[in-house]
C-alpha positions, -999 to 999 in steps of 0.1 A, spaced: 3 -484 943 -11 -479 908 -32 -510 911 -49 -500 943 -55 -465 929 -71 -481 898 -94 -502 920 -103 -472 941 -114 -452 911 -131 -482 895 -152 -488 926 -160 -451 930 -172 -449 894 -193 -480 898 -209 -466 930 -216 -432 915 -231 -448 884 -252 -471 906 -265 -441 925 -273 -422 894 -291 -451 877 -310 -459 909 -321 -423 912 -332 -421 875 -351 -454 880 -369 -440 910 -378 -409 891 -391 -431 863 -412 -452 886 -425 -423 906 -434 -402 875 -471 -400 869 -485 -422 842 -516 -417 822 -528 -453 826 -516 -458 862 -540 -439 885 -532 -456 918 -518 -424 933 -540 -393 933 -525 -361 920 
């Protein structure tokens, strides 16, 4: 049972980290840049 518990927590940590990194990447890409003026303020 310990092995399945280990894999459960490992997968949960990977999923949570993936969501956090993806959200941070979206915020980085959507943040207004000085040189990039494609989107109006």
